[in-house]
Structure formats: structure tokens, C-alpha cells
C-alpha positions in Angstrom: 136.6 77.4 178.1 134.2 75.6 175.8 134.8 72.1 174.3 133.6 70.9 170.9 132.5 67.5 169.5 131.3 66.0 166.2 130.6 62.6 164.8 132.2 61.3 161.6 131.5 57.8 160.4 131.1 55.7 163.5 133.2 57.8 165.8 132.6 60.9 167.9 135.6 63.2 168.3 136.0 65.7 171.0 138.2 68.9 170.9 139.2 70.6 174.1 139.9 74.0 172.5 139.2 76.1 169.5 142.9 75.8 168.5 142.5 72.0 168.5 139.5 72.3 166.1 141.4 74.6 163.8 144.5 72.3 163.7 142.5 69.1 163.1 140.5 70.8 160.3 143.6 71.8 158.4 144.5 69.9 155.2 147.4 67.6 155.9 150.9 69.1 156.2 154.1 68.0 157.7 154.6 71.0 160.1 151.4 70.3 162.0 152.4 66.6 162.2 155.8 67.7 163.5 154.1 69.8 166.2 151.7 66.9 167.1 148.7 69.0 166.2 147.4 67.3 163.0 144.3 65.2 162.6 145.1 61.6 163.3 142.8 60.3 160.6 140.7 61.6 157.8 137.6 61.0 159.9 139.1 63.1 162.6 139.7 65.9 160.1 136.1 65.7 158.8 134.7 65.9 162.3 136.8 69.0 163.0 135.4 70.6 159.8 131.8 69.7 160.9 132.5 71.6 164.1 134.1 74.5 162.3 131.3 74.8 159.8 128.7 75.3 162.6 130.9 77.6 164.7 129.6 81.2 164.9 132.1 83.8 163.6 131.6 85.7 166.9 133.3 82.8 168.7 136.6 84.2 167.4 136.0 87.5 169.1 135.2 85.8 172.4 138.1 83.2 172.6 141.6 84.3 171.9 143.9 81.6 170.6 146.9 83.4 172.1 146.2 85.2 175.3 145.4 88.9 174.9 147.4 89.8 178.0 150.6 88.3 176.8 150.6 88.8 173.0 150.7 92.1 171.2 149.6 90.5 168.0 146.4 89.3 169.7 145.9 92.8 171.1 146.4 94.4 167.7 143.8 92.0 166.1 141.2 92.6 168.8 141.7 96.3 169.4 141.6 97.2 165.7 138.6 95.0 164.8 136.0 97.0 162.9 132.6 96.1 164.4 130.7 98.1 161.9 132.3 96.3 159.0 131.6 93.0 160.7 128.0 93.7 161.3 126.7 92.2 158.0 128.5 89.0 158.9 127.8 88.9 162.6 125.1 86.3 162.5 127.0 83.9 160.3 128.8 80.7 161.1 132.0 79.8 159.4 130.1 77.6 157.0 127.7 80.5 156.2 130.7 82.7 155.5 132.1 80.2 153.0 128.8 80.0 151.2 128.5 83.8 151.1 132.0 84.3 149.8 131.2 82.0 146.9 128.0 83.7 146.1 127.4 86.6 143.7 126.6 88.8 146.6 130.2 88.9 147.6 131.6 91.1 144.8 134.8 93.1 144.9 133.3 96.2 146.5 131.5 94.2 149.2 134.6 92.2 150.0 136.6 95.3 150.4 134.0 96.8 152.7 133.9 93.7 155.0 137.6 93.1 155.2 138.3 95.2 158.3 135.6 93.2 160.1 137.2 89.9 159.5 139.9 88.7 161.9 142.7 86.5 160.8 141.3 83.6 162.7 138.0 83.8 161.0 139.7 83.9 157.6 142.0 81.0 158.5 138.9 79.0 159.6 136.9 79.5 156.5 139.9 78.6 154.3 140.0 75.2 155.9 136.5 74.5 154.6 137.4 75.4 151.0 138.5 73.4 148.1 141.4 74.7 145.9 138.9 76.0 143.4 137.0 77.9 146.1 140.2 79.6 147.2 140.9 80.7 143.6 137.3 81.8 142.9 137.1 84.1 146.0 140.6 85.5 145.8 140.0 86.5 142.2 137.1 88.7 143.3 139.3 90.5 145.9 141.0 93.6 144.5 143.7 95.3 146.6 145.5 98.2 144.9 148.6 99.9 146.3 150.9 102.6 145.0 154.4 104.0 145.3 156.0 104.9 142.0 153.6 102.7 140.1 150.2 101.1 140.6 150.1 97.5 141.7 147.0 95.2 141.8 144.6 96.5 139.2 142.5 94.0 137.4 144.2 92.4 134.4 147.7 93.3 135.8 150.4 90.9 137.1 153.5 92.5 138.7 156.8 90.9 139.5 159.6 91.3 142.0 162.9 91.3 140.1 165.3 89.5 142.5 168.9 90.0 141.3 170.7 88.4 144.2 174.5 87.8 144.0 176.5 85.7 146.4 179.2 88.4 146.7 176.9 91.5 146.3 178.9 92.3 143.1 177.3 95.4 141.5 178.1 94.3 138.0 176.6 90.8 138.6 173.5 92.5 140.1 173.3 94.8 137.1 173.4 91.8 134.6 170.5 90.1 136.4 168.5 93.4 136.4 169.1 93.8 132.7 168.0 90.2 132.1 164.8 90.9 134.0 164.0 94.3 132.4 164.4 92.7 129.0 161.6 90.3 129.9 159.3 92.9 131.6 160.1 92.1 135.2 160.6 94.5 138.1 157.5 96.6 138.5 156.6 95.4 142.0 160.1 96.0 143.2 163.7 95.4 142.4 164.5 93.6 145.6 167.9 92.3 146.7 168.7 90.0 149.6 172.2 91.2 150.5 174.9 88.6 151.1 176.3 91.0 153.8 174.0 92.9 156.1 176.5 95.6 156.9 175.0 99.1 156.8 177.7 100.3 154.4 177.1 97.4 152.0 173.4 97.8 152.0 173.7 101.6 151.5 176.0 101.0 148.5 173.5 98.7 146.9 170.6 101.1 147.5 172.6 104.0 146.0 173.4 101.9 142.9 169.8 100.9 142.5 168.5 104.4 142.9 171.0 105.8 140.4 169.9 103.1 137.9 166.3 104.2 138.4 167.2 107.9 137.9 169.4 107.2 134.9 166.6 105.5 133.0 163.7 107.3 134.6 162.1 104.0 135.7 158.8 104.1 137.5 159.9 101.4 140.0 160.8 101.0 143.6 163.8 99.3 145.1 164.5 97.5 148.3 167.5 95.9 150.0 166.0 93.2 152.3 168.1 93.9 155.3 166.7 93.9 158.9 164.2 96.8 159.5 166.4 98.3 162.2 169.3 98.6 159.7 166.9 100.2 157.3 165.9 102.8 159.9 169.6 103.6 160.4 170.1 104.0 156.7 167.2 106.4 156.5 168.6 108.4 159.4 171.9 108.6 157.6 170.2 110.0 154.4 170.2 106.8 152.4 167.8 106.4 149.4 165.3 104.0 151.0 162.1 103.4 149.1 160.7 100.4 151.0 161.6 99.1 154.5 161.5 95.3 154.5 160.8 92.8 157.3 159.9 89.2 157.8 157.0 88.9 160.2 155.1 86.2 162.0 151.8 85.7 163.8 152.8 85.7 167.5 154.7 88.2 169.6 157.2 85.6 170.5 158.0 84.7 166.9 158.4 88.3 166.0 160.8 88.7 168.9 162.8 85.9 167.3 162.9 88.1 164.2 164.1 91.0 166.4 161.1 93.1 165.8 157.9 94.3 167.5 155.0 96.5 166.4 156.7 99.6 167.7 159.8 99.2 165.5 157.6 98.4 162.4 155.6 101.6 163.1 158.9 103.5 163.4 160.1 102.2 160.0 156.8 103.0 158.3 156.7 106.5 159.6 160.4 107.1 158.7 160.0 105.9 155.1 156.8 107.9 154.6 158.5 111.0 155.9 161.0 110.8 152.9 158.1 111.3 150.5 159.9 109.4 147.8 156.7 107.9 146.2 155.3 109.6 143.1 151.8 108.1 142.9 151.2 106.9 146.4 152.7 106.4 149.9 152.4 102.6 150.6 156.0 101.9 151.7 156.3 98.7 153.7 157.3 95.3 152.3 156.6 92.3 154.4 157.5 88.6 153.9 155.9 85.6 155.7 155.9 81.9 155.5 154.0 79.0 157.0 156.1 77.3 159.8 158.1 80.3 161.0 156.6 80.4 164.6 157.0 76.6 164.9 160.6 76.8 163.9 161.1 79.4 166.6 159.3 77.4 169.3 156.7 80.2 169.4 153.6 78.6 168.0 151.5 78.2 171.3 150.1 74.9 170.1 148.4 76.5 167.1 148.5 75.2 163.6 150.9 76.8 161.2 148.4 78.1 158.7 146.3 79.9 161.3 149.5 81.6 162.6 150.5 82.5 159.1 147.2 84.4 158.7 147.7 86.1 162.0 150.9 87.5 160.5 148.7 89.1 157.8 146.9 90.8 160.7 150.2 92.4 161.6 150.9 93.4 158.0 147.5 94.9 157.5 148.1 97.5 160.3 150.8 99.2 158.2 149.1 99.6 154.8 152.0 97.9 152.9 152.9 98.2 149.3 153.7 94.5 149.1 153.2 91.3 151.1 154.4 87.9 150.0 154.6 84.4 151.4 157.7 82.5 150.6 155.6 79.4 150.4 158.0 76.6 149.9 161.2 78.2 151.3 161.2 77.0 154.9 161.6 73.3 154.0 159.9 69.9 154.1 159.6 69.9 157.9 156.7 72.3 157.3 155.5 71.7 153.8 156.6 68.2 152.7 155.9 68.0 149.0 154.5 69.7 145.9 150.9 69.0 146.9 151.3 70.7 150.3 153.2 73.6 148.8 150.4 74.2 146.2 147.7 74.1 148.8 149.6 76.4 151.1 150.2 78.9 148.3 146.6 79.1 147.4 145.6 79.4 151.1 148.1 82.2 151.8 147.0 84.2 148.8 143.3 83.8 149.5 143.7 84.7 153.2 145.9 87.7 152.5 143.6 89.1 149.8 140.4 88.5 151.9 142.0 90.5 154.7 142.7 93.4 152.3 146.4 92.8 151.6 148.3 93.3 148.4 149.3 89.7 148.3 152.1 88.1 146.3 153.7 84.7 146.4 157.3 83.5 146.0 156.4 80.3 144.2 159.4 78.3 145.4 160.9 75.2 146.9 164.2 74.1 148.4 166.1 71.2 146.8 165.3 68.8 149.7 161.5 69.2 149.3 159.6 66.5 147.3 158.7 69.0 144.6 159.9 70.1 141.2 159.4 72.9 138.7 156.3 71.2 137.3 154.7 71.8 140.7 155.7 75.4 140.5 154.2 75.7 137.0 151.0 74.4 138.5 151.0 76.8 141.4 151.9 79.9 139.5 149.2 79.2 136.9 146.6 78.7 139.6 147.7 81.9 141.3 147.5 83.9 138.1 143.9 82.6 137.7 143.3 83.7 141.3 144.5 87.2 140.6 147.8 87.3 142.5 149.2 90.8 142.8 152.8 89.8 142.1 155.3 86.9 141.9 159.0 86.8 142.5 161.4 86.1 139.6 165.1 85.2 139.5 167.5 84.5 136.6 166.9 81.0 135.4 164.6 80.1 138.4 167.7 79.5 140.5 168.7 81.9 143.2 172.4 81.5 143.4 172.8 83.4 146.7 169.9 81.8 148.7 170.2 78.4 147.0 166.5 77.7 146.3 164.3 77.4 143.3 161.8 80.2 142.4 160.3 81.4 139.1 162.2 82.7 136.1 161.5 85.9 134.2 160.3 83.7 131.4 157.6 82.3 133.7 156.1 85.7 134.4 156.1 86.4 130.6 154.2 83.1 130.1 151.6 84.0 132.7 151.0 87.4 131.2 150.7 85.9 127.7 148.4 83.1 128.8 146.1 85.2 130.9 146.2 88.4 128.8 147.7 90.3 131.7 150.1 93.3 131.7 152.5 94.8 134.2 151.8 97.9 136.3 150.5 100.6 133.9 153.3 103.1 134.5 155.9 100.4 134.0 154.1 99.1 130.9 154.4 102.6 129.4 158.1 102.7 130.3 158.7 99.4 128.7 157.1 100.7 125.5 159.1 103.9 125.6 162.3 101.9 126.0 161.3 99.4 123.2 161.3 96.6 125.7 157.6 95.7 125.6 156.9 92.0 125.2 153.5 92.2 123.4 152.9 92.0 119.7 154.8 88.9 118.6 158.3 88.9 117.2 160.3 92.1 117.6 163.7 93.4 116.9 166.0 93.4 119.9 166.6 97.1 120.8 170.1 98.5 120.8 171.3 97.9 124.3 174.8 99.3 124.0 174.0 102.6 125.5 172.0 101.1 128.4 174.7 98.6 129.1 177.4 101.2 129.1 175.5 103.3 131.6 175.0 100.2 133.8 178.8 99.6 133.7 178.5 96.4 131.6 180.1 97.3 128.3 183.4 95.8 127.4 
């Protein structure tokens, strides 16, 4: 196994493994400090970045961070690597890759072509050499378009997940939140509910209510109840109206075992949902959620920094051609991302890395109440992500998820982003909003008569 060294200032630093180089090169974050992996000084961090910059990309094909024999995520990454797509980059170092990504030669078409040739570890490595503006500039060039009942990810578009969670799964309470979101143009990525109860019966009832709402108003949207993927498979087998199977995933086999999944069950869910043929403009059906720190919290990190493992989770997601992937960037807590600065950096990293790997990347711009962050930090991150071309963000009523007890974005925040950047929702959804007189563009407008809509949603007095 090779070792690495570099001099920064008056000190020479040695790194016994590639994982140690990656960990020390990572911008400061509390999770790596908790795991004992972080750079001890800024000089230590700079030395690791010197090593990383000169490291051939091919090194990541020769040295597995998690052993091939014992980890199915590693096997997936190596076995599906596209050597032909990698060929134009094969002679590059990590530093060369950074310079190329920032050049005019790396346009949207070229980035799409090379994506299958990049491993998650290569992408994590190059992100560690990049400033925030670099992450934004490159991610903005990446275009990843997916389709189910509408088209997500086209240039000039910003989609939203409408998250109408309710602490008692009350259907009227959920309907009120959905109406609030629709009035402000939210919901084109997905109307996605985290159920308070994971019982099959309860999740099926919510799915049926969401599907009936879609049919009643001819909405070009997709819905999802974010229960465990094995429960979703059971609902499909029982004839339930499933659009998108959902699952949280991570970057190691052991961490995914902690989530109660493996690649085989994800494959089963993907095939089951596609067999229903419920999409109208495409058949991307999977919805994945990730977050820096999940493997560490499960004791399944193998001595690897949390951001590199996060990007390995994107390697899992990529295998299933998902409709949606999002990082819940500030949700896991201050043990992993301590403050607003760390949350902002992680959000930009996650979005960049996902898009560079060819994923339809969204971000839950969020924090828990015990993180040293506030809504001003979220304003900064969501604005930067919009500049970076994020596919979608998550919105809840009033920024406050009353079921999960954390702070996210409000419907008004998405409206601000669209106005500020001249963006629109998915084209099919935009047309539906206009047809329903709910479109937000064009300045002051008369509020439409909602009495009929409310009555059909069960909300009238």
C-alpha cells in the first residue's frame, strides 16, 4: 500500500493511506473531528491538498478505500466504471481535473459524456480542491434531466418538493399544507410526505388520497410516501398507487445494512415501480435521500471522511437512474456539521458532486435547532444553490416541519428564488398552474376562487 507526503510551511506531513489524504484535505467539519480523521492544523490540510492535487486519477481505480471483497458498494463502483468515458481524463491528476472542469472545454455535453467515467472517490477528491465559487461554476454547467409526469432539471427551471408533513397524518391537515404549496407554485418535483406512522395501511391511505387529489385536478405531478422501501414494495404488490419508491442510502454496505437495505432490494423496488408504468413522460421512478455523517453515526465509516462517503452514496443512486436525489444537508446535527458555514459548504459540495456524477440533484436546505445556524444561513445556501443550477429544493409550510421538528425552506423561499433568477417550475406544471390561474408571474393578480377546489379537497366549512 503506498504512502504519501508533502511539505507545507516548515513541516513535512506523511499520510499512510489514500483515505488519510482525503480526510485531511477536507474543509473543516465536526464529523471528521469526532471520528479523529480531520487535519490537525491548516498546514496539515494544505499538505494533504498538495498530495491530492498531484495524485493521478487512476490511483482511485487501483486502491479501494473500502475493500472490494467485503463491500458491495465498492464492487458496484468498480464493476460499473466506464473505461471509455474515462479515457479522455485518464492521464489527468486530481489538480488537472479541477483545472479542466473550470475551463470552457468542460461544457454541458462534455460533462455528461465523461460522468460515467468518474468514480465517486475521484469526484470527492476534486471537490476538496475547490473553492465555493468553483463548486457553483462547475455544477451550473452540469445538466441532468429526469422525467416521470413532468420534466425536471431543464435549464432555467427550479423544481420543489412540497412536504406537507403532519404529526398525526391527518388528511385534512395534509390537504391544507398542499393547498398552501400549490398556491405558491410548489410541488412539481414531488408531493412527498414523511408519514408519522409507517404502517402499511396508513401509508396506503395517504398514497390513495394523494393520487385521488392528482386525478381530481389533473395535476402533472408525482407523489411519494417516504416509508421504507420494503414497505413500498408490499404496497405495490397489494395494488397501491405508488409513483416513486423512496429510500435513504449511504456510501458503504454496512451503513446501508443499518438502513435495512442492500442493492438487491433497491433493484427490486425500481423494477416493481417501473412495471406499473404510471409515468406519462418518462420512467425515472426512484427517490433517494442522503446526508453527510450517516455512515459515521452507524459506526460504518471504515475510517473514511464523511464527505467522501456521501459521494459514494451517489454512486449507489446513479445505478438506478432516479427521478430525484437530495441531500438533507443540515438534518443529522451539529456532531457532523457544526454551524452555518459548515452546512453551506457541505450543501455546495453535495450538489456539485451529485451533478458531476450525473444525478438529478436537489438539496433540503435545512438545519436542526441545536445547530449553530439560522435562517439567514439558509437564505445564503439556497441562493448559492439556485446560482449553481440545483434541480430542486424542499419546501414546508412556514419553513418549520411540525412533524420532523427541523427548519427547512418555505414555499415563499422557492418563489423568491424563481423571481430573483428568472426561473420557472417544470414546464408541464407551469402550464397547469396557468390553467388553474395559480401562476406566480406577472405581478399583482386576483386570487382565484378556491371554493370549488377546497370543497373537493374536503376543506370547505
